KENUDREN-334011 format. One line per 10 residues: number of its first residue (from 1); for each residue x, y, z of N, C-alpha, C. Coordinates in Angstrom, 3 decimals. Example, Ala and Ser with C-alpha at 12.3 -4.5 7.8 and 13.67 -1.06 7.14 Angstrom:
2
1> 13.190:-5.690:7.800:12.300:-4.500:7.800:13.200:-3.300:7.800 ~ 12.850:-2.250:7.080:13.670:-1.060:7.140:12.900:0.030:7.870
***
This chain:
236
1> -178.456:-28.011:97.018:-177.958:-29.378:96.812:-176.454:-29.441:97.008 ~ -175.759:-28.405:96.493:-174.313:-28.391:96.645:-173.934:-28.330:98.112 ~ -174.651:-27.479:98.883:-174.346:-27.364:100.300:-174.620:-28.675:101.026 ~ -175.696:-29.345:100.630:-176.036:-30.612:101.262:-174.928:-31.628:101.072 ~ -174.354:-31.681:99.852:-173.275:-32.631:99.594:-172.101:-32.403:100.532 ~ -171.735:-31.155:100.723:-170.603:-30.862:101.594:-170.920:-31.245:103.024 ~ -172.102:-30.839:103.503:-172.471:-31.144:104.877:-172.564:-32.641:105.089 ~ -173.140:-33.352:104.112:-173.240:-34.809:104.220:-171.869:-35.444:104.306 ~ -170.960:-34.983:103.468:-169.623:-35.564:103.465:-168.937:-35.360:104.800 ~ -169.125:-34.197:105.404:-168.486:-33.925:106.684:-169.141:-34.703:107.817
11> -170.476:-34.696:107.847:-171.167:-35.349:108.946:-171.035:-36.862:108.923 ~ -170.841:-37.433:107.735:-170.772:-38.887:107.648:-169.618:-39.458:108.434 ~ -168.616:-38.651:108.746:-167.493:-39.183:109.507:-167.874:-39.474:110.944 ~ -169.043:-38.982:111.398:-169.483:-39.283:112.753:-169.510:-40.782:112.973 ~ -170.082:-41.482:111.986:-170.101:-42.930:112.112:-168.838:-43.556:111.555 ~ -168.351:-43.020:110.446:-167.245:-43.674:109.777:-165.957:-43.601:110.588 ~ -165.766:-42.512:111.338:-164.552:-42.415:112.129:-164.592:-43.353:113.318 ~ -165.794:-43.709:113.763:-165.920:-44.650:114.865:-166.018:-46.082:114.368 ~ -166.529:-46.233:113.152:-166.791:-47.582:112.658:-166.021:-47.874:111.392 ~ -164.865:-47.238:111.218:-164.056:-47.497:110.033:-163.550:-48.915:110.048
21> -163.646:-49.553:108.909:-163.224:-50.939:108.803:-161.904:-51.008:108.085 ~ -160.935:-51.689:108.680:-159.639:-51.866:108.048:-159.458:-53.337:107.722 ~ -159.082:-53.594:106.474:-158.905:-54.969:106.044:-157.597:-55.526:106.570 ~ -157.664:-56.705:107.119:-156.472:-57.406:107.548:-155.973:-58.253:106.396 ~ -154.836:-58.899:106.569:-154.296:-59.762:105.529:-155.307:-60.841:105.208 ~ -155.301:-61.241:103.939:-156.287:-62.208:103.501:-157.478:-61.448:102.993 ~ -158.549:-61.348:103.583:-159.689:-60.516:103.257:-160.547:-60.407:104.502 ~ -159.946:-60.778:105.619:-160.652:-60.719:106.883:-160.859:-59.263:107.269 ~ -162.024:-58.929:107.740:-162.343:-57.563:108.108:-162.442:-57.453:109.617 ~ -161.761:-56.454:110.183:-161.782:-56.222:111.619:-163.075:-55.515:111.999
31> -163.765:-56.025:113.005:-164.992:-55.403:113.456:-164.691:-54.085:114.163 ~ -165.544:-53.079:113.943:-165.330:-51.790:114.581:-165.639:-51.881:116.069 ~ -164.973:-51.041:116.834:-165.187:-50.991:118.272:-166.553:-50.385:118.554 ~ -167.340:-51.065:119.381:-168.676:-50.577:119.689:-168.607:-49.467:120.731 ~ -169.426:-48.442:120.563:-169.495:-47.357:121.527:-170.868:-47.351:122.167 ~ -170.970:-46.759:123.321:-172.242:-46.638:124.007:-172.848:-45.273:123.710 ~ -174.137:-45.272:123.461:-174.849:-44.025:123.211:-175.450:-43.568:124.533 ~ -174.703:-42.754:125.245:-175.084:-42.383:126.609:-175.969:-41.142:126.665 ~ -175.874:-40.295:125.670:-176.635:-39.047:125.696:-177.443:-38.890:124.416 ~ -178.352:-37.924:124.439:-179.140:-37.647:123.239:-178.240:-37.165:122.105
41> -177.195:-36.412:122.443:-176.255:-35.953:121.429:-175.517:-37.126:120.795 ~ -175.148:-38.121:121.633:-174.520:-39.329:121.091:-175.442:-39.994:120.071 ~ -176.707:-40.143:120.442:-177.670:-40.810:119.559:-177.899:-40.012:118.285 ~ -177.999:-38.687:118.422:-178.163:-37.838:117.244:-176.981:-37.992:116.303 ~ -175.785:-37.941:116.860:-174.576:-38.035:116.043:-174.504:-39.374:115.329 ~ -174.799:-40.440:116.055:-174.708:-41.777:115.464:-175.782:-41.974:114.395 ~ -176.995:-41.498:114.692:-178.084:-41.623:113.713:-177.768:-40.852:112.437 ~ -177.195:-39.648:112.580:-176.787:-38.883:111.404:-175.736:-39.638:110.610 ~ -174.820:-40.257:111.315:-173.776:-41.011:110.631:-174.324:-42.164:109.823 ~ -175.269:-42.907:110.418:-175.886:-44.027:109.697:-176.614:-43.531:108.449
51> -177.429:-42.507:108.631:-178.224:-41.992:107.519:-177.343:-41.464:106.395 ~ -176.374:-40.641:106.749:-175.559:-39.999:105.726:-174.549:-40.974:105.139 ~ -174.021:-41.868:105.967:-173.106:-42.877:105.447:-173.767:-43.751:104.401 ~ -175.003:-44.182:104.685:-175.734:-44.991:103.708:-176.046:-44.189:102.452 ~ -176.337:-42.902:102.626:-176.615:-42.044:101.475:-175.394:-41.925:100.570 ~ -174.226:-41.740:101.176:-173.005:-41.635:100.384:-172.691:-42.947:99.671 ~ -172.894:-44.069:100.359:-172.681:-45.364:99.709:-173.620:-45.524:98.527 ~ -174.848:-45.031:98.692:-175.802:-45.098:97.594:-175.387:-44.267:96.401 ~ -174.577:-43.235:96.633:-174.066:-42.409:95.542:-172.807:-42.989:94.927 ~ -172.347:-44.128:95.465:-171.180:-44.779:94.888:-169.886:-44.544:95.624
61> -169.928:-43.850:96.774:-168.720:-43.647:97.575:-168.537:-44.877:98.452 ~ -167.575:-45.731:98.088:-167.422:-46.992:98.805:-166.215:-47.023:99.731 ~ -165.447:-45.960:99.781:-164.327:-45.902:100.719:-163.992:-44.445:101.003 ~ -163.489:-44.198:102.212:-163.127:-42.837:102.600:-161.895:-42.880:103.500 ~ -161.268:-41.728:103.676:-160.212:-41.560:104.672:-160.877:-40.986:105.913 ~ -161.157:-41.851:106.888:-161.902:-41.434:108.070:-161.157:-40.371:108.865 ~ -159.827:-40.436:108.880:-159.052:-39.438:109.617:-159.232:-38.049:109.009 ~ -159.169:-37.970:107.669:-159.336:-36.681:107.004:-160.739:-36.127:107.217 ~ -161.741:-36.995:107.135:-163.115:-36.550:107.345:-163.323:-36.094:108.784 ~ -162.753:-36.859:109.718:-162.874:-36.486:111.119:-162.226:-35.143:111.414
71> -161.064:-34.898:110.802:-160.379:-33.627:111.014:-161.189:-32.467:110.441 ~ -161.784:-32.683:109.268:-162.608:-31.633:108.663:-163.797:-31.296:109.552 ~ -164.448:-32.309:110.074:-165.600:-32.086:110.946:-165.189:-31.336:112.208 ~ -164.085:-31.749:112.780:-163.588:-31.081:113.987:-163.259:-29.621:113.700 ~ -162.574:-29.360:112.583:-162.201:-27.995:112.234:-163.431:-27.101:112.073 ~ -164.470:-27.647:111.432:-165.682:-26.865:111.208:-166.364:-26.522:112.527 ~ -166.482:-27.508:113.413:-167.232:-27.290:114.645:-166.480:-26.450:115.672 ~ -165.160:-26.514:115.685:-164.415:-25.702:116.658:-163.996:-24.363:116.068 ~ -164.243:-24.171:114.776:-163.928:-22.900:114.151:-162.489:-22.736:113.722 ~ -161.763:-23.837:113.555:-160.378:-23.757:113.092:-160.331:-23.489:111.590
81> -159.177:-23.050:111.111:-158.993:-22.888:109.675:-159.068:-24.249:108.997 ~ -159.805:-24.325:107.909:-159.929:-25.579:107.161:-158.982:-25.575:105.971 ~ -158.631:-26.772:105.512:-157.708:-26.898:104.385:-158.356:-26.505:103.061 ~ -159.673:-26.536:103.015:-160.444:-26.026:101.881:-161.491:-25.080:102.446 ~ -161.805:-24.018:101.704:-162.958:-23.234:102.124:-164.226:-23.881:101.561 ~ -165.368:-23.305:101.909:-166.632:-23.939:101.542:-166.797:-24.046:100.031 ~ -166.450:-22.991:99.321:-166.577:-23.008:97.861:-165.641:-24.029:97.225 ~ -164.434:-24.149:97.751:-163.481:-25.129:97.223:-163.986:-26.550:97.455 ~ -164.573:-26.769:98.625:-165.125:-28.097:98.919:-166.256:-28.434:97.958 ~ -167.145:-27.469:97.728:-168.235:-27.680:96.772:-167.709:-27.985:95.381
91> -166.731:-27.207:94.948:-166.172:-27.391:93.608:-165.543:-28.773:93.463 ~ -164.808:-29.199:94.492:-164.190:-30.518:94.427:-165.245:-31.617:94.375 ~ -166.248:-31.526:95.253:-167.280:-32.560:95.294:-168.058:-32.627:93.987 ~ -168.407:-31.478:93.440:-169.134:-31.479:92.163:-168.310:-32.122:91.053 ~ -167.021:-31.801:91.016:-166.153:-32.408:90.012:-165.997:-33.900:90.210 ~ -165.851:-34.309:91.471:-165.664:-35.726:91.781:-166.889:-36.541:91.374 ~ -168.064:-36.065:91.785:-169.271:-36.823:91.474:-169.609:-36.762:89.985 ~ -169.245:-35.683:89.325:-169.451:-35.615:87.874:-168.611:-36.666:87.156 ~ -167.360:-36.824:87.593:-166.498:-37.852:86.997:-167.046:-39.245:87.279 ~ -167.572:-39.443:88.484:-168.131:-40.744:88.839:-169.335:-41.078:87.959
101> -170.208:-40.089:87.766:-171.387:-40.292:86.922:-170.975:-40.581:85.482 ~ -169.985:-39.840:84.988:-169.525:-40.035:83.611:-168.933:-41.423:83.415 ~ -168.186:-41.893:84.410:-167.585:-43.226:84.312:-168.660:-44.304:84.280 ~ -169.673:-44.164:85.133:-170.762:-45.141:85.154:-171.549:-45.107:83.850 ~ -171.772:-43.894:83.333:-172.517:-43.764:82.084:-171.764:-44.405:80.931 ~ -170.452:-44.193:80.886:-169.648:-44.798:79.834:-169.686:-46.309:79.885 ~ -169.644:-46.847:81.102:-169.701:-48.302:81.263:-171.062:-48.838:80.833 ~ -172.133:-48.133:81.205:-173.479:-48.571:80.835:-173.665:-48.559:79.321 ~ -173.142:-47.529:78.668:-173.251:-47.435:77.211:-172.513:-48.587:76.542 ~ -171.306:-48.864:77.010:-170.505:-49.945:76.435:-171.163:-51.303:76.657
111> -171.689:-51.523:77.858:-172.353:-52.795:78.158:-173.600:-52.977:77.298 ~ -174.355:-51.891:77.099:-175.554:-51.973:76.276:-175.237:-52.300:74.829 ~ -174.212:-51.656:74.295:-173.816:-51.916:72.911:-173.344:-53.360:72.738 ~ -172.586:-53.853:73.703:-172.114:-55.235:73.643:-173.282:-56.208:73.704 ~ -174.227:-55.943:74.608:-175.401:-56.803:74.750:-176.190:-56.871:73.450 ~ -176.452:-55.721:72.851:-177.258:-55.688:71.632:-176.546:-56.344:70.456 ~ -175.241:-56.187:70.396:-174.474:-56.822:69.322:-174.568:-58.339:69.431 ~ -174.396:-58.856:70.637:-174.488:-60.303:70.844:-175.920:-60.787:70.644 ~ -176.879:-59.991:71.101:-178.279:-60.385:70.999:-178.741:-60.464:69.551 ~ -178.153:-59.632:68.695:-178.573:-59.585:67.291:-178.303:-60.892:66.554
121> -177.426:-61.721:67.089:-177.078:-62.984:66.430:-177.956:-64.144:66.892 ~ -178.835:-63.893:67.858:-179.648:-64.971:68.412:-180.844:-65.273:67.519 ~ -181.270:-66.528:67.557:-182.377:-66.981:66.714:-183.647:-66.192:67.008 ~ -184.302:-65.745:65.950:-185.582:-65.066:66.078:-185.503:-63.582:66.335 ~ -184.313:-63.057:66.587:-184.168:-61.628:66.879:-184.010:-60.851:65.576 ~ -184.843:-59.839:65.392:-184.802:-58.981:64.208:-184.259:-57.614:64.620 ~ -183.287:-57.115:63.860:-182.730:-55.787:64.126:-183.174:-54.825:63.038 ~ -183.808:-53.736:63.434:-184.297:-52.729:62.495:-183.226:-51.665:62.240 ~ -183.351:-50.893:61.161:-182.352:-49.856:60.861:-182.138:-48.861:62.002 ~ -183.159:-48.616:62.798:-183.043:-47.676:63.916:-182.169:-48.211:65.044
131> -181.950:-49.531:65.037:-181.233:-50.172:66.131:-182.144:-50.955:67.051 ~ -183.449:-50.723:66.959:-184.402:-51.489:67.756:-184.355:-52.957:67.362 ~ -184.351:-53.821:68.354:-184.418:-55.258:68.122:-185.720:-55.797:68.719 ~ -186.280:-56.801:68.056:-187.474:-57.420:68.623:-187.494:-58.905:68.297 ~ -188.262:-59.621:69.107:-188.476:-61.046:68.889:-189.956:-61.325:69.084 ~ -190.555:-62.020:68.136:-191.978:-62.343:68.220:-192.153:-63.558:69.116 ~ -192.887:-63.377:70.202:-193.197:-64.495:71.094:-194.487:-65.183:70.638 ~ -195.462:-64.364:70.245:-196.687:-64.884:69.632:-197.303:-63.763:68.802 ~ -197.882:-64.107:67.669:-198.414:-63.105:66.741:-199.935:-63.099:66.792 ~ -200.501:-61.923:67.066:-201.943:-61.784:67.084:-202.508:-61.575:65.694
141> -203.816:-61.378:65.643:-204.490:-61.237:64.349:-205.289:-59.944:64.246 ~ -205.174:-59.079:65.258:-205.966:-57.854:65.265:-205.309:-56.725:64.491 ~ -205.841:-55.529:64.691:-205.323:-54.333:64.021:-203.984:-53.914:64.623 ~ -203.235:-53.132:63.853:-201.981:-52.564:64.347:-202.205:-51.095:64.715 ~ -201.586:-50.615:65.779:-201.783:-49.221:66.186:-200.943:-48.252:65.365 ~ -201.339:-46.991:65.406:-200.540:-45.896:64.859:-200.163:-44.973:66.019 ~ -199.326:-43.989:65.731:-198.899:-43.070:66.783:-200.049:-42.238:67.335 ~ -201.154:-42.147:66.603:-202.300:-41.365:67.064:-203.214:-42.167:67.979 ~ -202.956:-43.460:68.129:-203.844:-44.333:68.899:-203.489:-44.360:70.383 ~ -204.500:-44.718:71.176:-204.297:-45.020:72.589:-204.370:-46.537:72.735
151> -203.364:-47.124:73.367:-203.261:-48.579:73.438:-203.290:-49.052:74.891 ~ -203.677:-50.300:75.064:-203.623:-50.957:76.372:-202.681:-52.140:76.266 ~ -201.722:-52.196:77.169:-200.703:-53.244:77.115:-200.447:-53.830:78.494 ~ -199.873:-55.005:78.482:-199.197:-55.563:79.646:-197.717:-55.581:79.287 ~ -196.866:-55.246:80.236:-195.435:-55.214:79.930:-194.615:-55.555:81.163 ~ -193.378:-55.926:80.878:-192.410:-56.294:81.913:-191.095:-55.663:81.494 ~ -190.655:-54.611:82.192:-189.465:-53.873:81.801:-188.249:-54.236:82.628 ~ -187.121:-54.490:81.948:-185.904:-54.935:82.627:-184.678:-54.216:82.098 ~ -183.664:-54.111:82.954:-182.335:-53.757:82.490:-181.721:-54.986:81.834 ~ -180.590:-54.824:81.165:-180.001:-55.966:80.464:-179.450:-57.016:81.422
161> -179.311:-56.673:82.704:-178.874:-57.665:83.689:-180.045:-58.443:84.276 ~ -181.252:-58.169:83.781:-182.431:-58.889:84.238:-183.187:-58.223:85.369 ~ -182.668:-57.126:85.904:-183.348:-56.433:87.001:-184.617:-55.760:86.490 ~ -185.733:-56.070:87.144:-187.021:-55.496:86.750:-187.151:-54.093:87.346 ~ -187.451:-53.104:86.502:-187.647:-51.743:86.999:-189.105:-51.301:86.928 ~ -189.915:-52.006:86.147:-191.337:-51.661:86.048:-192.069:-52.829:85.414 ~ -193.271:-53.124:85.913:-194.006:-54.265:85.372:-195.492:-54.127:85.660 ~ -196.278:-53.945:84.611:-197.729:-53.963:84.783:-198.197:-55.374:85.113 ~ -197.430:-56.364:84.669:-197.764:-57.762:84.960:-197.716:-58.004:86.458 ~ -196.644:-57.528:87.105:-196.510:-57.723:88.547:-197.554:-56.925:89.318
171> -197.935:-55.771:88.792:-198.981:-54.977:89.449:-200.361:-55.573:89.226 ~ -200.477:-56.407:88.193:-201.771:-57.004:87.886:-202.743:-56.024:87.259 ~ -202.223:-54.967:86.638:-203.069:-53.935:86.051:-202.489:-53.481:84.717 ~ -203.159:-53.764:83.590:-202.654:-53.306:82.294:-202.524:-51.784:82.256 ~ -201.651:-51.302:81.395:-201.407:-49.864:81.263:-201.996:-49.353:79.956 ~ -202.709:-48.228:80.026:-203.291:-47.590:78.849:-202.656:-46.218:78.661 ~ -202.234:-45.909:77.442:-201.526:-44.654:77.195:-201.551:-44.317:75.697 ~ -201.357:-43.037:75.347:-201.208:-42.658:73.932:-199.868:-43.178:73.411 ~ -199.882:-43.865:72.305:-198.644:-44.440:71.785:-197.624:-43.354:71.452 ~ -198.092:-42.190:71.038:-197.176:-41.112:70.694:-196.491:-40.474:71.888
181> -196.861:-40.881:73.102:-196.294:-40.265:74.292:-195.270:-41.099:75.023 ~ -194.850:-42.216:74.439:-193.889:-43.089:75.119:-192.542:-43.047:74.392 ~ -191.581:-43.801:74.899:-190.237:-43.785:74.318:-190.263:-44.278:72.865 ~ -189.273:-43.855:72.107:-189.235:-44.140:70.672:-189.209:-45.637:70.375 ~ -188.527:-46.403:71.214:-188.479:-47.843:70.999:-189.853:-48.477:71.055 ~ -190.686:-47.997:71.976:-192.063:-48.477:72.063:-192.888:-47.968:70.883 ~ -192.709:-46.729:70.521:-193.469:-46.180:69.395:-193.249:-47.001:68.132 ~ -192.000:-47.295:67.857:-191.678:-48.055:66.649:-192.121:-49.504:66.779 ~ -191.843:-50.094:67.932:-192.111:-51.512:68.109:-193.581:-51.870:68.132 ~ -194.389:-51.082:68.844:-195.804:-51.431:68.954:-196.541:-51.296:67.633
191> -196.043:-50.438:66.733:-196.695:-50.322:65.428:-196.500:-51.567:64.564 ~ -195.605:-52.447:64.985:-195.403:-53.715:64.281:-196.335:-54.804:64.788 ~ -197.025:-54.554:65.907:-197.758:-55.605:66.609:-199.260:-55.559:66.327 ~ -199.832:-56.615:65.765:-201.287:-56.726:65.747:-201.799:-56.963:67.174 ~ -202.989:-56.509:67.471:-203.587:-56.760:68.783:-203.581:-58.263:69.062 ~ -203.212:-58.623:70.272:-203.112:-60.028:70.656:-201.696:-60.568:70.590 ~ -200.763:-59.757:70.080:-199.369:-60.194:69.943:-198.599:-60.018:71.247 ~ -197.535:-60.815:71.367:-196.556:-60.650:72.438:-195.171:-60.589:71.799 ~ -194.486:-59.489:72.000:-193.131:-59.284:71.486:-192.186:-59.012:72.658 ~ -190.914:-59.298:72.422:-189.870:-58.814:73.317:-189.069:-57.768:72.566
201> -188.943:-56.584:73.154:-188.159:-55.501:72.559:-186.818:-55.377:73.271 ~ -185.777:-55.169:72.479:-184.433:-54.891:73.001:-184.087:-53.492:72.498 ~ -184.073:-52.534:73.397:-184.075:-51.126:73.002:-182.754:-50.444:73.346 ~ -182.039:-49.907:72.348:-180.810:-49.151:72.641:-181.140:-47.867:73.390 ~ -180.151:-47.345:74.076:-180.390:-46.194:74.953:-180.989:-44.997:74.223 ~ -180.592:-44.775:72.952:-181.070:-43.591:72.242:-182.525:-43.716:71.800 ~ -183.102:-44.905:71.908:-184.529:-45.099:71.662:-185.280:-45.307:72.972 ~ -184.558:-45.168:74.086:-185.160:-45.337:75.411:-185.086:-44.006:76.163 ~ -184.290:-43.952:77.234:-184.232:-42.734:78.048:-182.928:-41.966:77.887 ~ -182.167:-42.303:76.848:-181.025:-41.504:76.434:-179.929:-41.344:77.458
211> -179.313:-40.169:77.438:-178.165:-39.913:78.305:-178.566:-39.389:79.677 ~ -179.865:-39.374:79.967:-180.331:-38.879:81.266:-180.865:-39.990:82.156 ~ -181.296:-41.098:81.555:-181.905:-42.151:82.348:-183.285:-41.733:82.828 ~ -183.816:-42.499:83.787:-185.145:-42.196:84.329:-185.211:-42.637:85.782 ~ -185.347:-41.677:86.682:-185.452:-41.997:88.101:-184.207:-42.674:88.630 ~ -184.409:-43.455:89.684:-183.288:-44.151:90.317:-183.008:-45.512:89.698 ~ -183.950:-46.021:88.906:-183.844:-47.404:88.444:-183.247:-47.556:87.050 ~ -183.332:-46.523:86.224:-182.814:-46.610:84.859:-181.673:-45.613:84.713 ~ -180.441:-46.084:84.680:-179.299:-45.164:84.607:-179.139:-44.568:83.213 ~ -178.359:-43.493:83.090:-178.072:-42.934:81.768:-177.449:-43.977:80.843
221> -177.781:-43.907:79.576:-177.237:-44.774:78.519:-177.632:-46.251:78.673 ~ -178.691:-46.523:79.399:-179.082:-47.913:79.626:-179.884:-48.469:78.454 ~ -179.457:-49.622:77.934:-180.286:-50.392:77.009:-181.331:-51.135:77.839 ~ -182.526:-51.296:77.284:-183.633:-51.875:78.041:-184.247:-53.056:77.303 ~ -184.869:-53.938:78.081:-185.583:-55.093:77.532:-187.027:-55.032:78.027 ~ -187.969:-55.127:77.106:-189.387:-55.125:77.464:-190.074:-56.341:76.856 ~ -190.814:-57.051:77.674:-191.748:-58.059:77.181:-193.113:-57.384:77.140 ~ -193.713:-57.311:75.952:-194.926:-56.506:75.769:-196.032:-57.335:75.125 ~ -197.224:-57.234:75.687:-198.425:-57.808:75.084:-199.362:-56.662:74.716 ~ -199.753:-56.592:73.453:-200.704:-55.569:73.018:-202.116:-56.121:73.193
231> -202.835:-55.570:74.160:-204.156:-56.093:74.506:-205.250:-55.495:73.631 ~ -205.204:-54.173:73.449:-206.262:-53.540:72.659:-205.834:-52.161:72.182 ~ -206.566:-51.661:71.187:-206.407:-50.297:70.683:-207.750:-49.607:70.866 ~ -207.737:-48.478:71.533:-208.995:-47.789:71.820:-209.728:-47.429:70.522 ~ -210.985:-47.845:70.447:-211.810:-47.514:69.287:-211.634:-48.428:68.100 ~ -210.787:-49.459:68.224:-210.576:-50.372:67.092:-210.841:-51.811:67.517
***
């Protein structure tokens, strides 16, 4: 992975050095000069640039020094002495991306805490000692589950900005799972719900996916919002 980061950073200048955008006065952006792809090598180089450039942008790299990247690529391919050796480049990149991740995580944690603090003052929102918040949308009359039960639910999971990251409702298929095997916010919250209820949970990061997040959609330290309907409890 470390080697890939270095190679990606170097190869991305294939496109960026040809298509670097410089801002003019105001906020007008100068269009890059178009080149012709005359050979298979041209096409390979350009395709690599598109792929790797988009990958770097996806990692949060939104600006580069195209001249420096171009010089590094040239030095590597012609065998000239480089300003950093391979290990130094890896060390720098690992440190840089670690700082970037830490900054994003800190911002996510702060935003989540602010959201939950403001949300706690809204009508109908109950805050539990654990930090879990919930709001009753409708109250059922059935049994309540325990951690030993397997439950069937419909749910709609969102980040605090409203972005949906998972939804059984959108899939049109309820989810069945052991209650003891899900995040702590769900474990605590669903035990409050009689079958037939619909609650909205507002879950702090430490009752959700913590400082690691989950996949590409849930970042570290993210507070989450779930709209949950408890459909049934297996065997009850």
